[in-house]
C-alpha positions as CSV (number, residue, x, y, z in Angstrom):
1,M,30.9,1.3,1.3
2,K,32.6,4.3,-0.3
3,R,31.8,7.7,1.3
4,G,29.0,9.4,-0.6
5,S,27.8,6.1,-2.1
6,M,24.0,5.5,-2.0
7,K,24.0,1.8,-2.5
8,R,22.5,-0.3,0.2
9,K,24.6,-2.8,2.1
10,K,23.5,-6.5,1.7
11,S,23.3,-8.3,5.0
12,G,21.4,-11.0,6.8
13,P,17.8,-10.8,8.0
14,Q,16.8,-7.7,9.9
15,A,13.9,-6.6,12.0
16,L,10.9,-5.2,10.2
17,V,10.0,-1.6,11.2
18,A,7.6,0.9,9.6
19,Y,7.4,4.6,9.1
20,L,4.2,6.3,8.1
21,C,4.4,7.9,4.6
22,R,1.9,10.0,2.7
23,F,1.6,9.4,-1.0
24,R,0.2,12.5,-2.8
25,P,-0.8,12.2,-6.4
26,E,0.7,14.8,-8.7
27,P,-0.9,15.7,-12.0
28,E,1.9,14.5,-14.3
29,A,4.6,13.2,-11.9
30,G,3.0,10.2,-10.2
31,F,3.3,10.5,-6.4
32,T,5.2,12.8,-4.1
33,I,6.0,10.8,-1.0
34,T,6.6,12.4,2.4
35,C,7.4,10.9,5.8
36,L,6.9,13.1,8.8
37,K,9.6,11.4,11.0
38,L,12.1,11.5,8.1
39,P,11.7,14.9,6.6
40,S,14.5,14.6,4.1
41,V,13.0,11.5,2.4
42,L,11.0,12.8,-0.6
43,P,11.0,10.4,-3.6
44,I,8.7,10.9,-6.5
45,A,7.5,8.0,-8.7
46,K,4.8,6.5,-10.8
47,P,3.0,4.1,-10.9
48,W,1.7,3.3,-7.4
49,K,3.8,0.1,-6.9
50,K,7.0,1.9,-8.0
51,A,6.2,4.8,-5.6
52,Q,5.9,2.3,-2.7
53,A,9.2,0.6,-3.7
54,N,11.0,4.0,-4.0
55,A,9.7,5.0,-0.5
56,R,11.1,1.8,1.0
57,V,14.5,2.2,-0.6
58,A,14.7,5.9,0.3
59,I,13.9,5.2,4.0
60,E,16.4,2.3,4.1
61,L,19.1,4.5,2.7
62,W,18.3,7.3,5.1
63,L,18.4,5.0,8.1
64,E,21.7,3.5,6.9
65,V,23.3,6.9,6.4
66,C,22.1,8.2,9.8
67,G,23.4,5.1,11.6
68,R,26.8,5.4,9.8
69,D,27.1,9.1,10.6
70,G,26.1,8.7,14.2
71,Q,22.9,10.7,13.8
72,P,19.8,9.9,15.9
73,I,17.3,7.6,14.2
74,P,13.6,8.4,15.0
75,P,11.7,5.5,16.5
76,P,9.5,3.7,13.9
77,D,5.7,4.1,13.9
78,P,4.3,1.4,16.1
79,D,1.4,0.2,14.0
80,L,2.3,-1.7,10.8
81,A,-1.4,-1.6,9.7
82,S,-1.7,2.1,9.1
83,P,-4.7,3.8,7.7
84,I,-4.7,4.9,4.0
85,D,-6.0,8.4,3.2
86,Q,-7.6,8.6,-0.1
87,L,-10.2,10.9,-1.8
88,V,-13.1,8.9,-3.2
89,P,-15.0,10.8,-6.0
90,V,-18.7,10.3,-6.0
91,T,-21.6,11.8,-8.1
92,D,-23.1,14.9,-6.6
93,A,-26.8,14.0,-5.8
94,D,-27.8,17.7,-6.2
95,A,-26.3,18.1,-9.6
């Protein structure tokens, strides 16, 4: 891979790990995605499925660059079945 290139390497099967991400809806920009363990990963996308795919690619690239540059890689989050935070609007009974 050329220095500065952001294309992923293709290789054989690898272990599945997970990092907890927060998807925050933005009024006109889809979702802002943050990952506490990987603070420099911050893709933005819409719709929801594209935001999830962008988060996956951004994390994979970040991990690849850290490994290549000899930087420490944070341990993944242990639970692959993470909770999902979501605001659920309901009708106000007092209104």
